[in-house]
GUMARKE-987381 format. One record per residue: x, y, z of N, C-alpha, C in turn; chain; residue number from 1; residue in one letter. Coordinates in steps of 0.1 Angstrom, whole numbers, plus 5000, padded with zeros to 4 digits. Layout:
N
n_X/n_Y/n_Z/ca_X/ca_Y/ca_Z/c_X/c_Y/c_Z/chain/resi/resn
X/Y/Z/X/Y/Z/X/Y/Z/A/NUM/a
...
This chain:
343
n_X/n_Y/n_Z/ca_X/ca_Y/ca_Z/c_X/c_Y/c_Z/chain/resi/resn
5202/4878/4989/5204/4882/5004/5189/4886/5013/A/1/m
5184/4899/5000/5173/4905/5007/5162/4897/5009/A/2/l
5163/4885/4995/5147/4878/4998/5149/4869/5010/A/3/r
5161/4861/5010/5167/4850/5026/5159/4861/5035/A/4/e
5165/4872/5039/5166/4881/5052/5153/4880/5053/A/5/f
5140/4887/5043/5125/4888/5040/5122/4875/5048/A/6/a
5122/4861/5040/5116/4851/5050/5120/4849/5063/A/7/a
5134/4850/5068/5138/4849/5084/5127/4858/5090/A/8/a
5124/4868/5086/5114/4879/5095/5099/4875/5091/A/9/c
5097/4865/5082/5084/4864/5080/5077/4878/5070/A/10/g
5082/4881/5068/5080/4890/5056/5087/4888/5039/A/11/q
5079/4877/5035/5082/4873/5019/5077/4883/5010/A/12/q
5069/4892/5014/5061/4902/5007/5067/4914/5000/A/13/e
5074/4915/5014/5082/4930/5014/5087/4929/4996/A/14/a
5097/4920/4996/5106/4915/4986/5105/4909/4976/A/15/i
5091/4899/4973/5089/4893/4962/5080/4903/4952/A/16/s
5081/4903/4942/5076/4915/4928/5081/4930/4935/A/17/d
5093/4930/4941/5095/4944/4946/5095/4954/4931/A/18/i
5099/4949/4922/5099/4956/4909/5087/4964/4909/A/19/h
5074/4960/4910/5064/4965/4908/5061/4980/4917/A/20/y
5069/4979/4931/5066/4991/4935/5077/5000/4933/A/21/y
5086/4995/4931/5102/5003/4927/5098/5009/4909/A/22/l
5090/5002/4901/5087/5008/4888/5074/5022/4891/A/23/d
5064/5019/4903/5053/5028/4899/5060/5042/4901/A/24/k
5047/5049/4888/5050/5060/4885/5040/5072/4899/A/25/p
5048/5081/4896/5042/5090/4911/5042/5107/4907/A/26/g
5044/5116/4913/5037/5127/4908/5051/5133/4908/A/27/l
5061/5131/4916/5078/5136/4916/5086/5125/4913/A/28/l
5097/5127/4903/5107/5122/4900/5113/5115/4913/A/29/s
5117/5102/4916/5121/5098/4930/5131/5086/4923/A/30/r
5137/5081/4931/5148/5073/4933/5148/5064/4946/A/31/t
5148/5050/4942/5146/5046/4954/5163/5040/4961/A/32/p
5158/5039/4973/5171/5043/4983/5167/5033/4994/A/33/v
5178/5021/4995/5180/5008/5004/5189/5010/5015/A/34/l
5187/5017/5027/5194/5014/5040/5193/5004/5043/A/35/v
5206/4995/5046/5208/4983/5056/5214/4981/5069/A/36/v
5209/4977/5079/5214/4982/5090/5222/4966/5095/A/37/l
5235/4970/5100/5242/4955/5104/5243/4957/5120/A/38/r
5244/4948/5123/5253/4946/5139/5261/4937/5139/A/39/r
5266/4932/5154/5278/4921/5156/5270/4914/5164/A/40/s
5269/4901/5159/5268/4888/5165/5281/4878/5166/A/41/m
5283/4876/5180/5293/4867/5180/5302/4867/5169/A/42/d
5310/4879/5171/5321/4884/5167/5319/4884/5150/A/43/g
5305/4880/5145/5305/4883/5130/5292/4899/5125/A/44/a
5296/4901/5113/5284/4913/5112/5277/4906/5106/A/45/e
5258/4906/5110/5248/4904/5107/5239/4915/5102/A/46/q
5229/4913/5090/5217/4919/5088/5205/4923/5101/A/47/v
5209/4933/5102/5198/4938/5113/5185/4940/5109/A/48/a
5183/4951/5093/5172/4954/5090/5173/4963/5077/A/49/a
5166/4957/5067/5165/4965/5058/5151/4975/5056/A/50/a
5160/4991/5050/5152/4998/5052/5145/5004/5036/A/51/v
5137/5002/5030/5131/5007/5016/5122/5019/5016/A/52/l
5130/5030/5012/5123/5046/5009/5124/5051/4998/A/53/l
5118/5062/4994/5120/5070/4978/5127/5081/4981/A/54/f
5137/5088/4975/5143/5102/4974/5134/5110/4965/A/55/q
5127/5120/4971/5121/5127/4960/5132/5138/4949/A/56/y
5129/5139/4938/5135/5157/4934/5128/5163/4926/A/57/k
5130/5174/4923/5124/5181/4916/5134/5191/4903/A/58/i
5127/5190/4888/5138/5191/4885/5154/5183/4885/A/59/a
5151/5175/4889/5163/5166/4890/5173/5173/4900/A/60/g
5169/5179/4913/5174/5184/4925/5169/5176/4934/A/61/i
5173/5169/4944/5171/5162/4955/5164/5172/4963/A/62/p
5154/5167/4969/5146/5176/4980/5151/5173/4994/A/63/l
5161/5161/4990/5163/5156/5007/5148/5149/5015/A/64/g
5140/5145/5006/5126/5139/5013/5126/5130/5009/A/65/v
5124/5115/5018/5127/5101/5019/5111/5099/5027/A/66/y
5103/5092/5015/5093/5086/5022/5090/5069/5015/A/67/t
5081/5059/5022/5081/5045/5021/5071/5046/5008/A/68/s
5059/5055/5006/5053/5050/4999/5045/5036/4995/A/69/n
5042/5035/5011/5039/5017/5013/5025/5025/5022/A/70/d
5018/5026/5020/5002/5026/5028/5002/5013/5036/A/71/r
5010/5003/5028/5001/4989/5041/5013/4990/5053/A/72/s
5022/4994/5050/5033/4992/5061/5036/4978/5061/A/73/g
5038/4970/5050/5042/4955/5049/5055/4959/5046/A/74/r
5057/4966/5036/5075/4965/5027/5085/4973/5029/A/75/r
5083/4982/5039/5094/4992/5045/5105/4990/5055/A/76/t
5098/4985/5065/5114/4979/5072/5112/4965/5078/A/77/v
5118/4959/5069/5122/4944/5069/5129/4944/5085/A/78/i
5126/4939/5087/5136/4933/5104/5126/4925/5112/A/79/s
5128/4919/5124/5119/4915/5135/5110/4921/5142/A/80/q
5099/4920/5140/5086/4928/5147/5096/4935/5156/A/81/p
5100/4933/5167/5105/4938/5177/5114/4948/5177/A/82/e
5120/4948/5167/5129/4954/5165/5129/4965/5154/A/83/d
5115/4964/5147/5113/4976/5137/5114/4991/5141/A/84/r
5105/4993/5153/5106/5008/5154/5119/5012/5151/A/85/v
5128/5007/5165/5146/5007/5166/5150/5013/5152/A/86/t
5148/5000/5144/5157/5002/5132/5155/5012/5119/A/87/m
5141/5018/5125/5134/5026/5113/5139/5040/5119/A/88/a
5140/5043/5133/5146/5054/5137/5161/5053/5137/A/89/t
5171/5046/5136/5182/5046/5131/5183/5048/5115/A/90/q
5175/5043/5111/5173/5048/5094/5171/5064/5091/A/91/a
5165/5069/5096/5167/5077/5099/5175/5089/5103/A/92/a
5182/5088/5113/5196/5090/5121/5202/5090/5109/A/93/k
5207/5079/5101/5217/5076/5091/5215/5089/5082/A/94/y
5201/5086/5073/5198/5101/5063/5199/5112/5070/A/95/l
5194/5113/5080/5198/5131/5085/5213/5130/5090/A/96/f
5217/5122/5091/5236/5132/5092/5240/5131/5081/A/97/d
5230/5127/5068/5236/5128/5059/5231/5140/5048/A/98/r
5222/5148/5058/5217/5163/5053/5194/5158/5047/A/99/g
5197/5149/5052/5180/5149/5048/5166/5160/5051/A/100/a
5163/5160/5052/5153/5173/5053/5140/5165/5056/A/101/n
5136/5154/5059/5124/5149/5058/5125/5135/5057/A/102/c
5121/5122/5065/5120/5113/5065/5104/5109/5072/A/103/v
5102/5101/5060/5083/5095/5064/5083/5084/5058/A/104/m
5077/5075/5067/5073/5057/5066/5062/5055/5069/A/105/l
5056/5047/5071/5049/5034/5075/5055/5021/5077/A/106/s
5049/5019/5091/5053/5003/5092/5046/4991/5100/A/107/l
5048/4984/5101/5043/4971/5110/5050/4972/5124/A/108/r
5046/4975/5135/5054/4974/5147/5046/4965/5157/A/109/s
5036/4959/5156/5025/4951/5164/5027/4957/5171/A/110/d
5023/4971/5177/5017/4986/5181/5029/4986/5193/A/111/g
5039/4983/5188/5050/4990/5198/5057/5002/5191/A/112/l
5059/5013/5207/5063/5023/5197/5076/5026/5205/A/113/a
5081/5038/5204/5090/5044/5212/5090/5049/5222/A/114/p
5096/5042/5233/5094/5048/5246/5100/5056/5251/A/115/e
5107/5065/5245/5117/5077/5251/5119/5089/5240/A/116/s
5124/5099/5242/5131/5106/5229/5142/5099/5225/A/117/t
5144/5100/5213/5155/5094/5203/5167/5101/5214/A/118/p
5179/5095/5214/5191/5097/5220/5196/5108/5214/A/119/a
5196/5107/5197/5199/5115/5188/5190/5127/5182/A/120/h
5183/5127/5187/5173/5142/5189/5180/5153/5188/A/121/a
5181/5160/5181/5186/5175/5179/5179/5184/5180/A/122/s
5180/5194/5179/5173/5206/5182/5166/5215/5172/A/123/g
5171/5211/5163/5161/5217/5146/5154/5205/5140/A/124/d
5148/5193/5149/5139/5185/5142/5131/5184/5148/A/125/v
5120/5180/5145/5106/5170/5149/5105/5158/5145/A/126/s
5102/5150/5159/5101/5137/5155/5083/5130/5157/A/127/w
5078/5126/5149/5063/5123/5154/5063/5110/5148/A/128/i
5053/5101/5160/5051/5091/5159/5037/5091/5159/A/129/f
5029/5084/5149/5011/5085/5154/5010/5065/5146/A/130/r
4999/5060/5158/4995/5049/5156/4982/5048/5152/A/131/q
4978/5036/5144/4964/5033/5139/4960/5024/5137/A/132/r
4948/5020/5143/4946/5007/5133/4937/5007/5124/A/133/e
4938/4996/5114/4935/4997/5101/4928/4983/5097/A/134/i
4920/4982/5086/4913/4968/5086/4928/4959/5073/A/135/p
4929/4956/5079/4944/4946/5073/4938/4939/5065/A/136/d
4929/4927/5065/4925/4917/5055/4918/4905/5057/A/137/y
4909/4905/5043/4900/4897/5046/4902/4883/5050/A/138/l
4900/4870/5063/4901/4861/5063/4895/4851/5055/A/139/p
4899/4840/5044/4891/4831/5035/4888/4821/5044/A/140/l
4877/4816/5041/4874/4800/5046/4874/4794/5035/A/141/r
4875/4780/5039/4875/4770/5028/4864/4768/5015/A/142/t
4850/4778/5018/4840/4775/5007/4838/4794/5008/A/143/t
4833/4797/4992/4826/4812/4995/4813/4815/5004/A/144/y
4805/4804/5003/4792/4809/5012/4802/4806/5029/A/145/d
4808/4801/5034/4814/4800/5047/4820/4814/5047/A/146/e
4827/4819/5040/4830/4831/5039/4825/4844/5043/A/147/t
4812/4844/5032/4803/4849/5032/4794/4851/5048/A/148/l
4794/4838/5053/4788/4839/5064/4797/4849/5079/A/149/a
4806/4852/5073/4815/4853/5086/4815/4871/5085/A/150/h
4810/4876/5071/4809/4888/5066/4797/4896/5072/A/151/i
4792/4906/5073/4786/4912/5079/4770/4913/5069/A/152/g
4759/4911/5081/4745/4909/5072/4747/4917/5056/A/153/k
4745/4931/5061/4741/4941/5046/4750/4940/5040/A/154/r
4760/4942/5043/4772/4934/5032/4774/4925/5026/A/155/t
4768/4915/5027/4770/4904/5018/4757/4899/5013/A/156/r
4742/4912/5020/4732/4911/5010/4732/4922/5002/A/157/t
4746/4929/4997/4746/4941/4990/4758/4930/4979/A/158/h
4766/4925/4984/4772/4912/4975/4766/4904/4966/A/159/m
4758/4894/4973/4748/4888/4965/4737/4898/4955/A/160/r
4733/4907/4959/4727/4915/4948/4732/4922/4936/A/161/y
4740/4926/4938/4750/4939/4929/4756/4929/4918/A/162/y
4760/4913/4925/4766/4904/4915/4753/4901/4908/A/163/r
4742/4895/4915/4728/4890/4909/4721/4902/4893/A/164/r
4723/4915/4899/4719/4924/4891/4727/4925/4882/A/165/r
4741/4925/4879/4746/4928/4870/4749/4912/4859/A/166/a
4750/4902/4866/4743/4894/4858/4725/4889/4852/A/167/e
4720/4897/4855/4705/4899/4853/4701/4908/4842/A/168/d
4709/4921/4844/4708/4931/4834/4717/4932/4826/A/169/l
4729/4932/4834/4739/4934/4819/4747/4924/4809/A/170/l
4742/4909/4820/4747/4895/4811/4762/4893/4814/A/171/h
4768/4899/4827/4780/4901/4827/4788/4882/4827/A/172/c
4798/4884/4818/4805/4871/4825/4814/4874/4828/A/173/s
4821/4865/4840/4837/4866/4847/4848/4860/4838/A/174/f
4862/4867/4841/4868/4860/4829/4884/4866/4839/A/175/h
4887/4852/4847/4896/4847/4860/4910/4853/4853/A/176/p
4911/4852/4840/4923/4851/4831/4922/4861/4823/A/177/e
4919/4874/4821/4918/4886/4813/4924/4884/4800/A/178/l
4922/4883/4790/4930/4887/4777/4928/4901/4772/A/179/t
4941/4911/4775/4934/4924/4769/4951/4932/4769/A/180/i
4948/4937/4754/4960/4951/4752/4961/4959/4758/A/181/d
4968/4967/4755/4971/4981/4761/4963/4991/4755/A/182/e
4963/4989/4743/4950/4997/4735/4937/4998/4743/A/183/d
4933/4986/4745/4918/4984/4750/4920/4989/4760/A/184/e
4928/4988/4771/4930/4992/4786/4931/5003/4789/A/185/l
4938/5009/4776/4937/5026/4777/4925/5034/4773/A/186/l
4918/5025/4764/4903/5031/4757/4896/5029/4772/A/187/s
4895/5020/4779/4889/5015/4787/4891/5024/4796/A/188/f
4902/5029/4800/4906/5037/4817/4898/5050/4813/A/189/n
4896/5057/4801/4889/5070/4798/4874/5067/4801/A/190/h
4871/5055/4799/4856/5053/4805/4854/5053/4816/A/191/q
4866/5050/4824/4863/5048/4843/4856/5058/4852/A/192/c
4851/5055/4859/4848/5066/4868/4858/5073/4877/A/193/m
4870/5066/4879/4883/5072/4882/4896/5067/4875/A/194/y
4889/5074/4863/4904/5076/4851/4921/5076/4861/A/195/p
4931/5070/4851/4943/5075/4855/4949/5082/4844/A/196/v
4959/5086/4848/4967/5091/4834/4970/5075/4827/A/197/s
4972/5079/4814/4982/5066/4804/4989/5058/4808/A/198/d
5001/5072/4812/5009/5067/4818/5011/5054/4826/A/199/q
4999/5057/4841/5000/5047/4851/4990/5035/4845/A/200/v
4977/5039/4835/4977/5024/4829/4984/5015/4822/A/201/a
4992/5019/4812/4999/5014/4806/5011/5005/4816/A/202/a
5014/5009/4822/5024/5004/4837/5015/4995/4844/A/203/w
5006/4995/4847/4996/4981/4851/4998/4974/4846/A/204/r
4992/4973/4834/4993/4961/4829/5007/4954/4823/A/205/l
5017/4964/4815/5030/4962/4815/5035/4954/4832/A/206/r
5033/4961/4842/5039/4954/4852/5036/4939/4855/A/207/a
5023/4937/4855/5023/4918/4854/5028/4912/4851/A/208/l
5036/4915/4841/5038/4901/4833/5055/4899/4840/A/209/q
5054/4908/4850/5073/4904/4854/5063/4898/4870/A/210/y
5050/4898/4871/5048/4889/4882/5051/4874/4888/A/211/f
5057/4871/4895/5057/4854/4893/5045/4842/4890/A/212/e
5033/4853/4905/5020/4849/4902/5010/4859/4901/A/213/r
5005/4866/4885/5004/4876/4888/4986/4872/4882/A/214/p
4976/4882/4891/4962/4885/4885/4955/4895/4875/A/215/i
4951/4891/4869/4943/4900/4859/4932/4896/4855/A/216/l
4920/4899/4858/4904/4892/4860/4897/4906/4852/A/217/m
4886/4901/4848/4878/4911/4839/4863/4910/4841/A/218/g
4853/4916/4843/4837/4912/4838/4833/4920/4824/A/219/l
4826/4917/4816/4825/4919/4800/4808/4916/4802/A/220/r
4805/4928/4791/4788/4927/4792/4784/4915/4784/A/221/d
4774/4917/4781/4768/4904/4772/4774/4909/4754/A/222/g
4778/4922/4756/4783/4925/4741/4801/4921/4739/A/223/d
4805/4917/4751/4821/4917/4751/4824/4936/4755/A/224/g
4818/4941/4759/4826/4951/4764/4828/4950/4780/A/225/r
4840/4958/4786/4846/4957/4796/4834/4965/4803/A/226/l
4835/4960/4817/4830/4967/4827/4835/4967/4837/A/227/l
4845/4962/4841/4853/4963/4851/4864/4953/4851/A/228/s
4879/4957/4853/4895/4948/4857/4900/4951/4867/A/229/v
4904/4941/4872/4915/4942/4883/4926/4933/4884/A/230/l
4939/4938/4890/4949/4934/4888/4956/4934/4902/A/231/g
4966/4919/4903/4971/4921/4916/4981/4905/4915/A/232/g
4980/4906/4928/4995/4891/4926/4992/4879/4935/A/233/r
4996/4871/4936/4999/4858/4943/5007/4857/4953/A/234/r
5008/4854/4965/5019/4849/4970/5018/4841/4982/A/235/l
5019/4827/4983/5017/4819/4993/5000/4817/4991/A/236/g
4996/4818/5006/4979/4818/5009/4976/4828/5005/A/237/v
4984/4844/5001/4978/4853/5004/4974/4858/4988/A/238/e
4962/4870/4987/4957/4873/4975/4962/4891/4976/A/239/s
4967/4897/4966/4970/4908/4970/4962/4916/4958/A/240/d
4948/4923/4959/4942/4932/4948/4950/4948/4947/A/241/l
4956/4949/4941/4966/4961/4937/4961/4970/4929/A/242/l
4952/4966/4922/4941/4982/4912/4928/4975/4906/A/243/w
4920/4984/4907/4905/4979/4897/4899/4992/4890/A/244/q
4899/4986/4881/4891/4997/4870/4876/4997/4872/A/245/m
4866/5004/4868/4853/5002/4869/4850/5012/4861/A/246/n
4835/5009/4847/4829/5013/4843/4822/5029/4848/A/247/h
4818/5039/4845/4813/5046/4850/4799/5048/4845/A/248/r
4785/5055/4846/4775/5060/4843/4766/5047/4839/A/249/d
4766/5036/4849/4759/5027/4850/4751/5025/4865/A/250/l
4736/5033/4857/4731/5037/4872/4726/5027/4878/A/251/e
4726/5019/4893/4720/5013/4900/4729/5002/4899/A/252/g
4743/5004/4895/4750/4990/4897/4762/4994/4905/A/253/q
4773/4982/4909/4777/4987/4920/4792/4975/4911/A/254/s
4797/4978/4905/4805/4970/4895/4817/4967/4903/A/255/l
4816/4976/4914/4836/4976/4917/4831/4963/4928/A/256/s
4819/4967/4936/4813/4952/4946/4813/4940/4937/A/257/l
4805/4940/4925/4802/4928/4922/4816/4917/4915/A/258/a
4824/4929/4911/4840/4923/4910/4845/4918/4919/A/259/m
4845/4923/4931/4852/4915/4942/4846/4905/4946/A/260/r
4835/4903/4945/4828/4888/4949/4830/4878/4940/A/261/t
4833/4885/4925/4841/4869/4919/4855/4869/4919/A/262/y
4859/4885/4923/4877/4880/4929/4876/4865/4945/A/263/f
4866/4874/4948/4868/4868/4966/4864/4850/4964/A/264/i
4858/4847/4953/4851/4833/4955/4864/4826/4941/A/265/e
4870/4832/4934/4879/4827/4930/4891/4824/4936/A/266/h
4896/4836/4939/4909/4832/4950/4905/4819/4962/A/267/e
4895/4821/4963/4889/4808/4976/4893/4796/4964/A/268/i
4891/4795/4954/4893/4782/4947/4906/4779/4946/A/269/s
4916/4791/4945/4927/4792/4945/4938/4786/4956/A/270/q
4927/4781/4967/4935/4778/4978/4939/4789/4987/A/271/q
4934/4803/4982/4937/4815/4992/4930/4815/5002/A/272/a
4940/4818/5011/4934/4821/5029/4936/4837/5031/A/273/r
4936/4849/5025/4940/4861/5031/4936/4867/5018/A/274/r
4934/4878/5018/4928/4887/5003/4935/4902/5012/A/275/v
4945/4906/5004/4948/4924/5011/4946/4931/5003/A/276/y
4937/4945/5007/4933/4953/4994/4946/4966/4996/A/277/l
4954/4966/4985/4967/4977/4986/4961/4990/4985/A/278/d
4965/4995/4994/4961/5011/4996/4947/5014/5005/A/279/g
4944/4999/5006/4932/4998/5019/4915/5003/5007/A/280/g
4906/5007/5014/4893/5009/5010/4886/5010/5019/A/281/s
4873/5022/5012/4861/5026/5023/4852/5020/5019/A/282/s
4849/5011/5013/4838/4999/5015/4837/4995/5023/A/283/h
4824/4990/5029/4815/4984/5044/4824/4970/5043/A/284/s
4828/4963/5032/4835/4950/5036/4844/4952/5041/A/285/l
4853/4962/5045/4865/4963/5053/4862/4960/5067/A/286/c
4848/4966/5072/4847/4958/5085/4845/4947/5091/A/287/h
4844/4936/5082/4848/4925/5085/4863/4917/5081/A/288/s
4874/4929/5079/4886/4925/5079/4890/4921/5091/A/289/f
4904/4914/5094/4909/4912/5104/4918/4928/5107/A/290/a
4920/4933/5122/4926/4943/5122/4941/4943/5124/A/291/r
4948/4955/5120/4964/4953/5122/4963/4969/5128/A/292/g
4975/4967/5132/4978/4982/5137/4993/4985/5125/A/293/t
4990/5001/5120/5005/5005/5116/5011/5020/5123/A/294/i
5024/5020/5124/5029/5030/5130/5031/5036/5120/A/295/t
5029/5055/5120/5034/5064/5108/5042/5069/5115/A/296/d
5056/5073/5106/5066/5077/5116/5073/5088/5104/A/297/f
5075/5103/5111/5081/5115/5103/5088/5118/5113/A/298/a
5099/5121/5106/5109/5132/5114/5115/5144/5103/A/299/v
5113/5156/5105/5112/5169/5101/5119/5178/5105/A/300/i
5130/5182/5097/5138/5194/5100/5134/5202/5094/A/301/r
5133/5218/5103/5127/5225/5103/5139/5237/5098/A/302/r
5135/5235/5082/5146/5246/5075/5136/5251/5065/A/303/t
5139/5262/5055/5131/5269/5048/5126/5260/5035/A/304/p
5135/5249/5037/5131/5239/5023/5123/5231/5027/A/305/l
5124/5223/5039/5116/5218/5045/5103/5222/5044/A/306/s
5101/5235/5049/5089/5245/5050/5083/5246/5031/A/307/f
5090/5246/5027/5087/5252/5013/5075/5236/5008/A/308/l
5087/5223/5010/5080/5212/5008/5068/5213/5014/A/309/v
5065/5210/5024/5052/5207/5032/5042/5218/5026/A/310/r
5045/5230/5021/5036/5239/5016/5033/5232/5002/A/311/k
5040/5229/4997/5033/5224/4979/5030/5208/4987/A/312/i
5030/5201/4995/5028/5191/4999/5012/5192/5001/A/313/a
5009/5204/5004/4993/5205/5009/4985/5207/4996/A/314/r
4990/5206/4987/4982/5208/4970/4985/5197/4962/A/315/s
4990/5192/4967/4994/5178/4956/4989/5158/4965/A/316/l
4992/5162/4977/4990/5148/4984/4977/5149/4987/A/317/i
4969/5139/4983/4955/5134/4982/4952/5131/4997/A/318/p
4936/5135/5002/4935/5137/5014/4935/5126/5024/A/319/v
4933/5112/5018/4928/5101/5024/4945/5096/5020/A/320/d
4956/5101/5022/4972/5095/5021/4973/5097/5041/A/321/n
4969/5089/5049/4973/5090/5061/4986/5097/5064/A/322/d
4998/5087/5058/5011/5088/5061/5015/5107/5054/A/323/l
5009/5108/5042/5009/5126/5034/5005/5134/5050/A/324/g
4993/5133/5057/4990/5142/5063/5004/5145/5076/A/325/r
5011/5138/5075/5017/5141/5087/5026/5150/5083/A/326/l
5031/5154/5072/5037/5164/5061/5030/5172/5065/A/327/l
5016/5177/5059/5009/5185/5058/5007/5190/5074/A/328/t
5008/5189/5085/5002/5190/5095/5011/5201/5099/A/329/e
5005/5209/5113/5017/5222/5115/5021/5215/5130/A/330/e
5037/5212/5129/5043/5208/5141/5046/5219/5151/A/331/v
5037/5217/5159/5035/5226/5172/5042/5224/5185/A/332/n
5051/5208/5184/5056/5201/5197/5071/5208/5199/A/333/t
5073/5212/5210/5089/5212/5213/5099/5202/5204/A/334/p
5109/5213/5196/5120/5202/5193/5124/5195/5198/A/335/v
5123/5185/5189/5135/5174/5196/5126/5166/5200/A/336/g
5116/5171/5208/5106/5158/5218/5096/5149/5206/A/337/e
5095/5137/5210/5084/5128/5196/5071/5131/5203/A/338/p
5065/5129/5197/5047/5131/5197/5041/5118/5194/A/339/v
5037/5110/5206/5029/5099/5195/5014/5101/5201/A/340/l
5007/5101/5185/4996/5102/5187/4990/5087/5184/A/341/r
4976/5082/5191/4972/5071/5188/4962/5076/5182/A/342/t
4951/5070/5170/4941/5078/5169/4936/5061/5163/A/343/n
């Protein structure tokens, strides 16, 4: 039912391969929660929205904190575009009526924002809405050279330079269908610039086997040693780069960029027309991305527990987590009044 509903809303990516996002390890124990909203149409009830959130726990105790864990905003609120903000607000009300302390989510709303204070706002709850523009996806043309021609001059110069440098100095070879076992990936993870826990590294590899159209690519040097590995998925004409791991301590190299040039070229050969980077990227390549608008939405109950949760969040949430920053900000607005922040 969810697959059919997501397809009708133009959000097939929200449900396809959903197990990957449900199983993703996190700092705290969490339980997936699906809120389904219905409405009457011609005397019959129909699904109006499906909102996927995660409830967090410490030592098995629910905190009453629900978040989307979706930086892209593509998978959280499944509904018609014009209804998504309203549906997110109603889902938050449903959870708060049942004791929630905090609900935070990001969603694609096509620039739509709440028009007024929610009718169900209460005096002990703060509502925050923030809109921000993001680099959404890299449009792919029919050839690699044509795609490069639409990328900034300096960035495409770097793409060509670092790929050629890796080939000339490291004698690297590209493996579009990388064969690797868990032990090799865990060993490589310890040699990476930004290693993750063994649990996360193992999950990354294990989760790919359940994708309908998985991506696992790698670069090896002339001696067969791993230089870079990336994983993702394909859905229709879209390719999602979900994670990437790069060897450290190779002076004068940009393995991340070299790997992405191979990835982009290969996905063009697979008839892809869009490339998404899950979680975003700070690389200048993002300046060539199509732009999108995300609405960050937070509802926070003013209680001692929510205050404690926010204090803990300040030490746990990475600084680049835009949604998480809503939880760590001081809420200085009148209670019950929504704040619309645009940046």
